N, C-alpha and C positions, 0 to 999 in steps of 0.2 A: 813866712813861716819857713820852718826848716823842712827838707825833705827829709822823710820814715822809713815811706817804703814805695818801690817799682816794682807792678807786677805785670805780667801780657798773659793774654789769653788767646785762641787764634779763633776764629769766627767767620762764618758763612751765611750769604743768605742768594737761595738760588733768583735765578733771572729768569723769566718769561719765556726768551727766544735766543739760540746762543749771539753771543757777539762777534761777530767776525769782521777781521781787519786784514791787510798784508802780514803781518806780523804775527798775528794771535788768532785764535779760537777762544773763548772763554764762557762758560757757561754757569757758574757762581762768581758770583764778590766774594774772593777768600781774602781776607787780610786778620794783620794782627792787632789786637787792642792792647793799649797800655793803658796801666792805672797808676798814676801819681798819688799818691796819699803824705801829707802835711802833717805838721806838728799839732796842727789846730782843729786837727778833725777833717778839715776839706779833702777832697779827694776831687783830680782833674783825669782827662781823659784824653788819647789821642789816637789817631788808627792811622795802617798804612797797607796797603795791599799790594799781594806779590806782582811783579810788573818785570822779573826780568829781561825779557827783550826789548825795555826801554831803558830800567836804571841799572838792570845786572845783579838784581836782588828778588829773591825767594821769600817763601814765608820763614823758611828756616834759620837765614843769613841776620836777616829784620828780627829775629827773635833773640838771635845769639848776639848779633851787634850790641840791643839794648840790655841784653842781660852782661855782657862784659862791662859797660859802659856804669851801669848802673851802681857799683860801689865805689866809682868816683864822685858821684852827683849826690851820694846818701849825708844828708848833715846841713847839703847849701841851701840857701835862699832860689827863689826861680830866675834873677838876673841873675845870680853867680852860674848856676846850674846852665843856661842859656849860653853863656860867654862860653864856658867849657864845653859845652855840645858841639859850637861850629867852631868848634879849632879841631875837633876830633875828626880821624880818620874813617868814621865810619858812614856809613853810604847814604845818598840823600833822602829816601824813604824813612829809613829810620828813623836822622834824625826829624824827618817829618812827623813823625808819631810824638817824638818825643816832646816835642816843639809846639805842637799842638795842646799840650799839656800840662805845660809850661809858662808859654805868652799870654797875659791875658788882653782881648780886642778891646778896642774901643766900643763901644755901644754905638747900636745902629742911628743914622741921623738922618733917615731917610726912607720911612716906611714903603712908600709906593713899591707896587712891586715890579719885578723884575724878570726879563722873558731868557728863557733858556733852550737849547736848540733839542733835537732826537738824533739821535745816532741809526741811519741808514745801512745795515751790514752790509758788507762785499757777498756778493752772491750773482745769480743768475738777476739778466735783466728784469726779468718776470718775478723775478722773488723779491728783488729791492723797490720796484714798480708799487709793489702789492703791499711791501712794509711801511710805504710812503704813503700809501692810501689809508693806511689802518691808523699813521699818526694822523693824517688829515681831518679823519675821521672823531681823533681823541681833541683836536682844537690845536693842534700844533702846527705852527705856520713856518718853523725855523728847522731845514733840514739837514745834519751834518753828516755827508757822503763819503763812504767808505769806499774809493776803489783801489785796485790792486795792478798788473806788472803788464796788462793784457790795453793798449792805448785804444784799439778798436772799439772795443767793449766798453771803457773806460768814457769816450767819446759817445758812444751810441746811449750808454744810461743817459749820461750828465743833457744828452738832447732829448732823452725821452722823458726824462724828467722836470726841466723845465718845461715842453709842452705840455705833458697833463697837469701841472701844479704849479703856472702860471704868477700865482699870488704868492707863490713861498721862494724864499729865498734858500739859495744853496750854499752849504760851505765846502767845499772840493778838501776831501785829506786821502793825500797816495800814502801817507806812511814811510816817506824814503822809498817808495819801490820804482821811481823813475832815473832814470837818466837826464843828463842834460836835454839831451835831443827829445828824447819819451817827452816829456815836458814841454818843450816848445810844439812838437806835434800835437801834443792836446790841448795847449791855449789858441792854436791855429783853428783847433776844431772848433772851439766853443766859446772864442776871443767875442762873437755876436751874441752870444743871448745874454741879456741884463739881469738876469736872476742870482747868478756867481757872484758871491759877495767876495770871497779871497780862494786863493789857493792852499793848502796849510803840505806844508814839508815835503817836497815832489822828489828830492832825490836824498842821497843819507848825511845825518847829521854831520858828517866831519867835511863833506864837500859844499865850504864855505865860500869859494871860486864860482862854485857850478849854482848854486844860488843866488848869489849874487847878479849872474849870467842873467839868469832866467826871472828874478825882477827887474834888471834893469831892460829887457825886452818884452815885459809883459805889459798889457793893460791894465790885465786882472792882478789888486793885490796879493802879493805872495806871504804868508803868513810863517816867522820861524818857530816853532815847535820842538823837535828833539836837539837842534843845535842850541836850544836856550836851557841851561839847567841854571846859572848861579845870575847874580847880580853882572858879574865882568863879563860874561856871556851878553847878558842883553846891553851891557854898554857900548861892546865890540860889533854886535850886528846893528848896532844903530849908529855909532861912529864910522862906520866902513858902508853903509848904505849898501848892505847885503841883502835885508829885509824889507819892508815896509811897514809889518807889522810885528807883535810878537807875542807866543802865548805861554802864559806862566802857568805850571800846576805845580803846587804844593808839596809833590813827592819831585819834582826835578829839583827845586831849589833849595828843598831845606826844611821847608814849612811857612807858617803864615809871618812869622818875623821878616822873615828872608822874604817872602813875595812883596812885604809892604815896601821894603829897601828897592825894588824894581819899579814898584806902582809909583812909588813916589819920585823914582829918574822919568817915570815913563809920563809923568802928569809937567814934570818941569820941562821935560823937552816936547811935549803933545805928542808921544809916540799910542797908535791905536794899539790894544791889548786885544787878546781873547781872556778869559780864566776860564783855564781847562782842568780835566779830570781825568785819572782811571778809572776802571768799575770799582768805585771803593764803595767802604761804609756809611753808614748816616753820621757818624760824629766826624768824620773829615771832611763830610761835603757839608756838616753845619757851619765849617771854619770858613770854608772855602765859599759860600754861599753868604756869609758876614760879611767877607772882602767886596765881592760883588757889589752887595748895597752902599757900603761905603765909599768903594772908588768906581761908581757908575758913573762918573763924569770920564773916567779912563779907558774901562772894560765897555767896549761896544759889544762884543759876542760872547754870550755866558756859555760854556760849551760843561756843565753840573748834570746830567742826564741821569746819572743813576738810579736814583729812587724810581723815574719813571720807568727803566726795565727789571726793576725787583719784582718778584713772582705775589709777593705780600708786601702789603705797605710798614715802614718802620716804625714804631712808637716813640723811636729814638729822634728820629726828625724833630728840629726845630724849629721849621718851615714847612708850609701845606705848598704842594705841588700842583697845579691845576691848570687842565689844557695848553700845557706848556709856562704858563705863566707861575713863578716864585712868590709866596705872600709869608711874613712874619707873622707866626702865631697869635 
C-alpha cells in the first residue's frame, strides 16, 4: 500500500525525578511522534526524542527533517520508502522515527519476560545510594550507574553501591566524561568489585584508540556506546578490537531495520550487546522492547527503563514493566 500522509506532533511525558548524566539533565521525555497513513486506511507510528548532546538533533530539527522528506516519500510503498529514507542525509533520530512507522517487525517468538536496568542518575553519593535503595525496594536488580568527571567521587560511589547492594549488578556509564588516564585510574580503584558487569563509553566517541587502550587493559568489559552509530561503526569496533561489547540504540543507528543489521552481525560473530535507549516515548520503547525479545540470545543487557521513569504509566505501551521485568501484554 502507498503512503498518503505523513504528519508529526510534539509530545511530552513528565519524569518522576530529573534524569542526570555527565552530558545533560532531563525533566521530561520530549519527543516527536510521526504518523504514516496508507491508502488502505492503516496508520503506523514512530517516535524520536530530542537528544542534541548525543545525535545533534533537537525537536525542531527532527520535525523539520521529517517534513522535508515527506514529499519524496508520499505515494511510495513501505519497502521503497525505507530504501530512500536510509540513503537520505537526515539525522539518525529522524530516520529512526520514520523507520519505526515503515518497518514491520517479526512477531515475538518467545514470550518469557526480559529484565531491564534502571538508571541511577549522577548526583552526590547520598543521593545516588538513596535512588538505588528506592529501585531495590521496587524489585529492580540491575543498576545503570551514571558517573561524572570526578574520579574520586566515581570510585567512592561505585564502592558504596557494591557494598550496600551486593546482590545487584552495576552497569557503569561515564557518558564520555573521562580521559584514558582517568578511566584506568577508575578501573584500578574498582577492579576487585565482582558486581561491575561493564563500563560504558568512558572516553569521547571519536577517541577510538583511547577506547581500545582501555579495553585492552581492563579486566572489566568495555562497552562502546556513542562510538557506535551505524552498522559500519559496529563492524569497525569489532574487527579492530576496540571494545568487547556494543550498545545499540534505535536513535543512533536510524531505526529498527538498521538495528537488525547490527544484531544479525553480532549474532554471527558472537558479540555481546546492550540494547539501549534515550529518554523515549512509549512507541519507540515498544519497538526496542520487541527487538530485545527477539534477539535475547545476542542482547545480554537491556537498558529500556524510560517507562520506569515516567511519572504516570503510559497506556500506549505494548509491554508491562514490573519490578525490573518486562512482560508481553
